[in-house]
C-alpha positions as a Markdown table, in Angstrom:
| # | Residue | x | y | z |
|---|---|---|---|---|
| 1 | Unk | -20.4 | -5.5 | 4.5 |
| 2 | Unk | -18.5 | -3.7 | 7.2 |
| 3 | Unk | -15.2 | -3.8 | 5.1 |
| 4 | Unk | -17.2 | -1.1 | 2.8 |
| 5 | Unk | -19.6 | 0.7 | 4.8 |
| 6 | Unk | -22.6 | -0.5 | 2.7 |
| 7 | Unk | -25.2 | -2.4 | 3.2 |
| 8 | Unk | -28.7 | -3.5 | 1.2 |
| 9 | Unk | -32.2 | -3.5 | 2.6 |
| 10 | Unk | -35.1 | -4.9 | 0.6 |
| 11 | Unk | -38.3 | -3.0 | 1.5 |
| 12 | Unk | -42.1 | -3.7 | 0.5 |
| 13 | Unk | -43.1 | -1.3 | -1.7 |
| 14 | Unk | -44.1 | -1.4 | -5.7 |
| 15 | Unk | -44.4 | 2.9 | -6.3 |
| 16 | Unk | -40.7 | 3.7 | -5.9 |
| 17 | Unk | -38.6 | 5.4 | -8.6 |
| 18 | Unk | -35.5 | 4.3 | -8.5 |
| 19 | Unk | -32.5 | 7.4 | -8.0 |
| 20 | Unk | -30.3 | 7.6 | -11.0 |
| 21 | Unk | -26.1 | 6.5 | -10.4 |
| 22 | Unk | -24.6 | 8.7 | -11.8 |
| 23 | Unk | -20.5 | 8.0 | -12.1 |
| 24 | Unk | -18.8 | 9.1 | -8.7 |
| 25 | Unk | -14.8 | 8.5 | -10.7 |
| 26 | Unk | -15.7 | 11.3 | -12.7 |
| 27 | Unk | -16.6 | 14.2 | -9.8 |
| 28 | Unk | -14.2 | 16.5 | -9.9 |
| 29 | Unk | -13.0 | 19.6 | -7.4 |
| 30 | Unk | -15.2 | 22.6 | -7.0 |
| 31 | Unk | -18.3 | 20.7 | -8.6 |
| 32 | Unk | -21.8 | 21.8 | -7.0 |
| 33 | Unk | -23.0 | 19.2 | -5.5 |
| 34 | Unk | -26.4 | 18.8 | -3.2 |
| 35 | Unk | -26.6 | 16.7 | 0.0 |
| 36 | Unk | -30.1 | 14.8 | 1.0 |
| 37 | Unk | -30.2 | 13.3 | 4.3 |
| 38 | Unk | -32.3 | 13.4 | 7.8 |
| 39 | Unk | -31.0 | 15.4 | 10.3 |
| 40 | Unk | -31.3 | 15.1 | 13.9 |
| 41 | Unk | -34.1 | 12.9 | 12.6 |
| 42 | Unk | -36.8 | 15.7 | 11.1 |
| 43 | Unk | -38.2 | 13.6 | 8.1 |
| 44 | Unk | -40.8 | 12.3 | 9.9 |
| 45 | Unk | -43.4 | 12.9 | 7.0 |
| 46 | Unk | -40.6 | 11.4 | 4.8 |
| 47 | Unk | -39.2 | 14.2 | 3.0 |
| 48 | Unk | -34.8 | 14.7 | 2.6 |
| 49 | Unk | -33.6 | 17.5 | 4.1 |
| 50 | Unk | -31.6 | 19.0 | 1.0 |
| 51 | Unk | -28.6 | 21.1 | 1.2 |
| 52 | Unk | -25.7 | 22.5 | -1.4 |
| 53 | Unk | -22.0 | 22.9 | -1.6 |
| 54 | Unk | -19.2 | 21.9 | -3.8 |
| 55 | Unk | -15.8 | 19.0 | -4.0 |
| 56 | Unk | -13.6 | 20.3 | -2.1 |
| 57 | Unk | -11.7 | 17.5 | -3.3 |
| 58 | Unk | -11.2 | 13.7 | -4.1 |
| 59 | Unk | -9.3 | 10.5 | -3.5 |
| 60 | Unk | -9.3 | 11.5 | 0.5 |
| 61 | Unk | -9.0 | 9.6 | 3.9 |
| 62 | Unk | -10.9 | 10.6 | 6.3 |
| 63 | Unk | -9.9 | 9.6 | 10.4 |
| 64 | Unk | -11.2 | 6.3 | 11.4 |
| 65 | Unk | -15.0 | 7.5 | 13.6 |
| 66 | Unk | -14.1 | 8.2 | 17.4 |
| 67 | Unk | -16.2 | 7.3 | 20.7 |
| 68 | Unk | -18.4 | 10.7 | 22.5 |
| 69 | Unk | -14.6 | 10.6 | 24.0 |
| 70 | Unk | -12.6 | 11.7 | 21.1 |
| 71 | Unk | -11.2 | 7.8 | 21.1 |
| 72 | Unk | -11.0 | 5.5 | 17.5 |
| 73 | Unk | -14.4 | 3.6 | 18.1 |
| 74 | Unk | -13.6 | 1.0 | 15.3 |
| 75 | Unk | -10.5 | 0.6 | 12.8 |
| 76 | Unk | -10.1 | -1.6 | 9.7 |
| 77 | Unk | -12.5 | -0.4 | 6.7 |
| 78 | Unk | -11.7 | 0.5 | 3.6 |
| 79 | Unk | -13.8 | 3.5 | 2.9 |
| 80 | Unk | -10.9 | 5.0 | 5.2 |
| 81 | Unk | -8.5 | 4.4 | 3.0 |
| 82 | Unk | -8.4 | 7.5 | 0.9 |
| 83 | Unk | -11.3 | 6.6 | -2.0 |
| 84 | Unk | -13.8 | 9.2 | -0.3 |
| 85 | Unk | -15.5 | 12.1 | -2.2 |
| 86 | Unk | -15.3 | 15.4 | 0.4 |
| 87 | Unk | -17.5 | 18.0 | 0.6 |
| 88 | Unk | -18.5 | 21.6 | 2.2 |
| 89 | Unk | -22.0 | 20.6 | 2.2 |
| 90 | Unk | -23.7 | 20.9 | 5.7 |
| 91 | Unk | -23.9 | 17.2 | 7.0 |
| 92 | Unk | -25.4 | 17.2 | 9.9 |
| 93 | Unk | -26.3 | 14.1 | 12.3 |
| 94 | Unk | -28.4 | 12.0 | 10.8 |
| 95 | Unk | -27.6 | 12.6 | 7.1 |
| 96 | Unk | -24.8 | 9.5 | 7.3 |
| 97 | Unk | -25.9 | 7.5 | 4.5 |
| 98 | Unk | -27.8 | 10.2 | 2.2 |
| 99 | Unk | -27.2 | 10.7 | -1.2 |
| 100 | Unk | -24.3 | 12.7 | -2.2 |
| 101 | Unk | -26.2 | 14.5 | -6.4 |
| 102 | Unk | -24.6 | 15.7 | -9.0 |
| 103 | Unk | -27.2 | 18.8 | -10.7 |
| 104 | Unk | -28.5 | 16.1 | -13.2 |
| 105 | Unk | -29.9 | 14.8 | -10.1 |
| 106 | Unk | -27.8 | 11.4 | -9.9 |
| 107 | Unk | -26.1 | 9.7 | -6.9 |
| 108 | Unk | -22.4 | 10.6 | -7.6 |
| 109 | Unk | -21.7 | 9.3 | -3.8 |
| 110 | Unk | -23.3 | 8.2 | -0.6 |
| 111 | Unk | -22.7 | 10.7 | 2.4 |
| 112 | Unk | -21.0 | 9.2 | 5.6 |
| 113 | Unk | -20.7 | 12.2 | 7.6 |
| 114 | Unk | -17.8 | 13.0 | 10.2 |
| 115 | Unk | -21.2 | 14.3 | 12.9 |
| 116 | Unk | -21.2 | 11.3 | 14.6 |
| 117 | Unk | -22.7 | 13.3 | 17.9 |
| 118 | Unk | -24.7 | 16.3 | 18.6 |
| 119 | Unk | -22.2 | 19.4 | 18.6 |
| 120 | Unk | -19.2 | 17.5 | 17.4 |
| 121 | Unk | -20.2 | 18.9 | 13.6 |
| 122 | Unk | -17.2 | 19.9 | 11.4 |
| 123 | Unk | -17.1 | 21.8 | 8.0 |
| 124 | Unk | -15.7 | 18.7 | 6.4 |
| 125 | Unk | -18.3 | 16.1 | 5.4 |
| 126 | Unk | -17.1 | 13.3 | 3.0 |
| 127 | Unk | -19.5 | 10.5 | 0.8 |
| 128 | Unk | -18.1 | 7.0 | -0.6 |
| 129 | Unk | -17.9 | 7.6 | -4.3 |
| 130 | Unk | -20.4 | 5.8 | -6.5 |
| 131 | Unk | -17.9 | 3.9 | -8.8 |
| 132 | Unk | -16.8 | 0.3 | -9.8 |
| 133 | Unk | -16.1 | -0.8 | -6.3 |
| 134 | Unk | -19.7 | 0.8 | -4.7 |
| 135 | Unk | -21.3 | -0.5 | -7.8 |
| 136 | Unk | -19.4 | -4.9 | -7.1 |
| 137 | Unk | -20.5 | -4.4 | -3.4 |
| 138 | Unk | -24.2 | -4.0 | -4.0 |
| 139 | Unk | -24.0 | -6.4 | -6.8 |
| 140 | Unk | -22.7 | -8.9 | -4.5 |
| 141 | Unk | -24.2 | -8.3 | -1.8 |
| 142 | Unk | -27.9 | -8.1 | -4.0 |
| 143 | Unk | -27.1 | -11.2 | -5.0 |
| 144 | Unk | -26.7 | -12.2 | -1.2 |
| 145 | Unk | -23.2 | -13.2 | -1.6 |
| 146 | Unk | -20.0 | -11.7 | 1.0 |
| 147 | Unk | -18.1 | -9.6 | -1.0 |
| 148 | Unk | -14.1 | -10.3 | -0.9 |
| 149 | Unk | -11.3 | -8.4 | -0.9 |
| 150 | Unk | -7.5 | -9.1 | -3.0 |
| 151 | Unk | -4.9 | -9.3 | 0.2 |
| 152 | Unk | -1.4 | -9.0 | -0.6 |
| 153 | Unk | 0.0 | -8.1 | 2.6 |
| 154 | Unk | 2.7 | -5.2 | 2.3 |
| 155 | Unk | 2.5 | -1.5 | 4.2 |
| 156 | Unk | 3.6 | 0.4 | 0.8 |
| 157 | Unk | 4.9 | 3.9 | 1.4 |
| 158 | Unk | 6.0 | 6.2 | -0.9 |
| 159 | Unk | 9.5 | 6.9 | -2.4 |
| 160 | Unk | 11.9 | 10.0 | -1.1 |
| 161 | Unk | 11.7 | 13.8 | -3.2 |
| 162 | Unk | 15.5 | 13.3 | -3.2 |
| 163 | Unk | 14.7 | 9.2 | -5.1 |
| 164 | Unk | 11.8 | 11.1 | -7.3 |
| 165 | Unk | 14.1 | 13.6 | -8.0 |
| 166 | Unk | 17.0 | 11.5 | -9.5 |
| 167 | Unk | 14.3 | 9.5 | -11.7 |
| 168 | Unk | 13.5 | 6.0 | -9.3 |
| 169 | Unk | 9.5 | 5.4 | -9.8 |
| 170 | Unk | 7.6 | 3.2 | -7.7 |
| 171 | Unk | 6.6 | 2.1 | -4.5 |
| 172 | Unk | 9.0 | 0.8 | -1.7 |
| 173 | Unk | 7.5 | -2.0 | 0.8 |
| 174 | Unk | 8.1 | -0.8 | 4.3 |
| 175 | Unk | 6.6 | -4.2 | 6.0 |
| 176 | Unk | 5.7 | -7.9 | 4.9 |
| 177 | Unk | 3.0 | -9.0 | 6.4 |
| 178 | Unk | 3.7 | -12.6 | 8.2 |
| 179 | Unk | 3.2 | -15.8 | 5.5 |
| 180 | Unk | 1.3 | -13.1 | 3.9 |
| 181 | Unk | 0.9 | -13.8 | -0.5 |
| 182 | Unk | 3.6 | -11.3 | -0.7 |
| 183 | Unk | 6.4 | -13.1 | 1.8 |
| 184 | Unk | 5.7 | -16.3 | 0.0 |
| 185 | Unk | 5.8 | -14.4 | -3.3 |
| 186 | Unk | 9.6 | -13.5 | -2.3 |
| 187 | Unk | 8.6 | -9.7 | -1.1 |
| 188 | Unk | 10.8 | -8.1 | 1.3 |
| 189 | Unk | 11.1 | -5.3 | 3.8 |
| 190 | Unk | 13.0 | -2.2 | 1.0 |
| 191 | Unk | 12.1 | -3.9 | -1.8 |
| 192 | Unk | 10.7 | -1.2 | -4.6 |
| 193 | Unk | 7.8 | -2.4 | -6.6 |
| 194 | Unk | 8.7 | -0.8 | -10.2 |
| 195 | Unk | 6.0 | -2.2 | -12.4 |
| 196 | Unk | 3.2 | -5.3 | -11.8 |
| 197 | Unk | 2.5 | -7.3 | -15.2 |
| 198 | Unk | 4.7 | -5.2 | -17.0 |
| 199 | Unk | 2.8 | -1.5 | -16.4 |
| 200 | Unk | 5.2 | 0.6 | -14.6 |
| 201 | Unk | 4.0 | 2.0 | -11.2 |
Protein backbone atom coordinates (compact mmCIF):
# COMPACT_ATOMS: atom_id res chain seq x y z
CA UNK A 1 0.00 0.00 0.00
CA UNK A 2 2.01 3.00 -1.21
CA UNK A 3 0.03 5.52 0.81
CA UNK A 4 0.92 3.97 4.16
CA UNK A 5 4.25 2.54 2.93
CA UNK A 6 3.28 -0.90 4.28
CA UNK A 7 3.50 -4.25 2.50
CA UNK A 8 2.71 -7.87 3.33
CA UNK A 9 4.93 -10.71 2.11
CA UNK A 10 4.13 -14.41 2.22
CA UNK A 11 7.03 -16.85 2.58
CA UNK A 12 7.17 -20.63 2.57
CA UNK A 13 8.39 -21.49 6.07
CA UNK A 14 6.91 -23.51 8.89
CA UNK A 15 9.50 -23.14 11.64
CA UNK A 16 9.01 -19.45 12.39
CA UNK A 17 7.46 -17.87 15.47
CA UNK A 18 5.61 -14.58 14.86
CA UNK A 19 6.86 -11.51 16.68
CA UNK A 20 4.22 -10.26 19.12
CA UNK A 21 2.69 -6.93 18.16
CA UNK A 22 2.45 -4.28 20.84
CA UNK A 23 0.55 -1.01 20.79
CA UNK A 24 2.43 1.84 19.16
CA UNK A 25 -0.25 4.25 20.35
CA UNK A 26 0.88 3.67 23.95
CA UNK A 27 4.51 4.59 23.28
CA UNK A 28 5.67 7.59 25.30
CA UNK A 29 8.56 10.06 25.11
CA UNK A 30 11.65 8.82 26.92
CA UNK A 31 10.69 5.14 26.65
CA UNK A 32 13.55 2.78 25.82
CA UNK A 33 13.27 0.98 22.48
CA UNK A 34 15.34 -1.48 20.47
CA UNK A 35 15.63 -1.28 16.68
CA UNK A 36 16.30 -4.42 14.62
CA UNK A 37 17.54 -4.21 11.06
CA UNK A 38 20.07 -5.12 8.43
CA UNK A 39 22.46 -2.16 8.13
CA UNK A 40 24.52 -2.14 4.95
CA UNK A 41 23.18 -5.68 4.18
CA UNK A 42 25.53 -7.25 6.73
CA UNK A 43 22.99 -9.80 8.06
CA UNK A 44 23.67 -12.45 5.43
CA UNK A 45 23.57 -15.07 8.21
CA UNK A 46 19.94 -14.24 9.01
CA UNK A 47 20.83 -12.54 12.30
CA UNK A 48 19.44 -9.02 12.52
CA UNK A 49 21.56 -6.26 14.04
CA UNK A 50 20.22 -4.37 17.06
CA UNK A 51 20.57 -0.81 18.26
CA UNK A 52 18.90 0.88 21.18
CA UNK A 53 17.73 4.31 22.14
CA UNK A 54 14.75 6.20 23.46
CA UNK A 55 11.56 7.51 21.92
CA UNK A 56 12.42 11.11 21.18
CA UNK A 57 8.88 12.13 20.32
CA UNK A 58 5.57 10.85 19.00
CA UNK A 59 3.16 12.05 16.33
CA UNK A 60 6.06 13.32 14.26
CA UNK A 61 6.08 14.31 10.61
CA UNK A 62 9.19 13.30 8.68
CA UNK A 63 10.24 15.24 5.63
CA UNK A 64 9.60 13.73 2.21
CA UNK A 65 12.22 11.30 0.90
CA UNK A 66 14.94 12.89 -1.18
CA UNK A 67 17.12 11.70 -4.03
CA UNK A 68 20.90 11.93 -4.27
CA UNK A 69 20.62 15.65 -5.09
CA UNK A 70 18.53 16.46 -2.02
CA UNK A 71 15.37 16.99 -4.09
CA UNK A 72 12.01 15.42 -3.20
CA UNK A 73 11.85 11.88 -4.59
CA UNK A 74 8.13 11.26 -4.17
CA UNK A 75 5.15 12.79 -2.42
CA UNK A 76 1.79 11.91 -0.94
CA UNK A 77 2.54 9.11 1.51
CA UNK A 78 0.41 9.14 4.64
CA UNK A 79 3.37 8.26 6.84
CA UNK A 80 4.64 11.81 6.43
CA UNK A 81 1.49 13.39 7.84
CA UNK A 82 2.38 13.40 11.51
CA UNK A 83 1.85 9.94 12.95
CA UNK A 84 5.45 8.70 13.20
CA UNK A 85 7.46 7.65 16.25
CA UNK A 86 10.77 9.52 16.40
CA UNK A 87 13.70 7.70 17.99
CA UNK A 88 17.38 8.37 18.53
CA UNK A 89 18.17 4.68 18.02
CA UNK A 90 20.81 4.42 15.29
CA UNK A 91 19.10 3.64 11.95
CA UNK A 92 21.81 3.18 9.36
CA UNK A 93 21.30 2.53 5.67
CA UNK A 94 19.44 -0.75 5.33
CA UNK A 95 17.55 -0.70 8.62
CA UNK A 96 14.36 0.66 7.08
CA UNK A 97 11.62 -1.94 7.43
CA UNK A 98 12.98 -3.42 10.65
CA UNK A 99 11.12 -3.79 13.92
CA UNK A 100 11.10 -1.19 16.68
CA UNK A 101 10.59 -3.08 19.96
CA UNK A 102 9.66 -2.16 23.49
CA UNK A 103 11.52 -3.82 26.36
CA UNK A 104 8.86 -6.54 26.52
CA UNK A 105 9.92 -7.71 23.05
CA UNK A 106 6.75 -6.43 21.38
CA UNK A 107 6.91 -4.69 18.02
CA UNK A 108 5.60 -1.16 18.48
CA UNK A 109 6.83 0.31 15.21
CA UNK A 110 8.21 -0.41 11.75
CA UNK A 111 11.34 1.62 11.13
CA UNK A 112 11.52 3.96 8.20
CA UNK A 113 14.96 5.50 8.22
CA UNK A 114 15.85 8.94 6.96
CA UNK A 115 19.19 7.37 5.94
CA UNK A 116 18.11 6.88 2.34
CA UNK A 117 21.65 7.09 0.99
CA UNK A 118 25.06 6.12 2.32
CA UNK A 119 26.69 9.06 4.05
CA UNK A 120 23.39 10.81 4.79
CA UNK A 121 22.61 9.15 8.13
CA UNK A 122 20.96 11.42 10.67
CA UNK A 123 20.54 11.21 14.40
CA UNK A 124 16.75 11.14 14.12
CA UNK A 125 15.06 7.99 12.89
CA UNK A 126 11.37 7.33 12.43
CA UNK A 127 9.01 4.39 12.71
CA UNK A 128 5.44 3.78 11.57
CA UNK A 129 3.54 2.99 14.80
CA UNK A 130 1.79 -0.35 15.21
CA UNK A 131 -1.60 1.22 15.88
CA UNK A 132 -5.18 0.72 14.68
CA UNK A 133 -4.37 2.11 11.23
CA UNK A 134 -1.33 -0.17 10.89
CA UNK A 135 -3.37 -3.24 11.86
CA UNK A 136 -6.22 -2.31 9.49
CA UNK A 137 -3.87 -1.85 6.54
CA UNK A 138 -2.01 -5.11 7.22
CA UNK A 139 -5.24 -7.09 7.64
CA UNK A 140 -6.67 -5.78 4.37
CA UNK A 141 -3.42 -6.50 2.53
CA UNK A 142 -3.40 -10.06 3.93
CA UNK A 143 -6.87 -10.49 2.41
CA UNK A 144 -5.60 -9.25 -0.96
CA UNK A 145 -7.80 -6.15 -0.79
CA UNK A 146 -7.01 -2.55 -1.63
CA UNK A 147 -6.78 -0.21 1.33
CA UNK A 148 -9.37 2.55 1.17
CA UNK A 149 -8.97 5.98 2.70
CA UNK A 150 -11.44 8.73 3.41
CA UNK A 151 -11.05 11.98 1.49
CA UNK A 152 -12.66 15.21 2.64
CA UNK A 153 -10.84 17.66 0.38
CA UNK A 154 -9.87 20.48 2.72
CA UNK A 155 -6.63 22.08 3.81
CA UNK A 156 -6.99 22.71 7.55
CA UNK A 157 -4.96 25.15 9.61
CA UNK A 158 -4.78 26.05 13.29
CA UNK A 159 -6.53 29.07 14.67
CA UNK A 160 -4.29 31.98 15.51
CA UNK A 161 -2.84 32.34 18.99
CA UNK A 162 -4.97 35.44 19.57
CA UNK A 163 -8.15 33.57 18.63
CA UNK A 164 -7.30 30.73 21.00
CA UNK A 165 -6.60 33.21 23.80
CA UNK A 166 -10.13 34.57 23.30
CA UNK A 167 -11.44 31.03 23.86
CA UNK A 168 -12.22 30.19 20.26
CA UNK A 169 -11.76 26.51 19.32
CA UNK A 170 -11.82 24.58 16.09
CA UNK A 171 -9.94 24.24 12.82
CA UNK A 172 -9.99 26.81 10.04
CA UNK A 173 -10.38 25.63 6.46
CA UNK A 174 -7.65 27.33 4.47
CA UNK A 175 -8.67 25.79 1.17
CA UNK A 176 -11.22 23.46 -0.41
CA UNK A 177 -10.47 21.07 -3.29
CA UNK A 178 -12.64 21.70 -6.36
CA UNK A 179 -15.57 19.24 -6.65
CA UNK A 180 -14.50 17.44 -3.49
CA UNK A 181 -16.90 16.02 -0.88
CA UNK A 182 -16.15 19.11 1.23
CA UNK A 183 -17.21 21.47 -1.53
CA UNK A 184 -20.37 19.46 -2.23
CA UNK A 185 -21.19 19.62 1.49
CA UNK A 186 -20.97 23.42 1.39
CA UNK A 187 -17.64 23.97 3.16
CA UNK A 188 -15.80 27.10 2.06
CA UNK A 189 -12.38 28.67 2.68
CA UNK A 190 -12.17 30.52 6.04
CA UNK A 191 -14.96 28.41 7.56
CA UNK A 192 -14.11 27.27 11.09
CA UNK A 193 -15.13 23.73 11.99
CA UNK A 194 -16.00 23.65 15.69
CA UNK A 195 -17.53 20.18 15.97
CA UNK A 196 -18.20 17.03 13.95
CA UNK A 197 -21.33 15.04 14.77
CA UNK A 198 -21.51 16.87 18.06
CA UNK A 199 -17.90 16.10 19.01
CA UNK A 200 -15.91 19.28 19.63
CA UNK A 201 -12.84 19.79 17.45
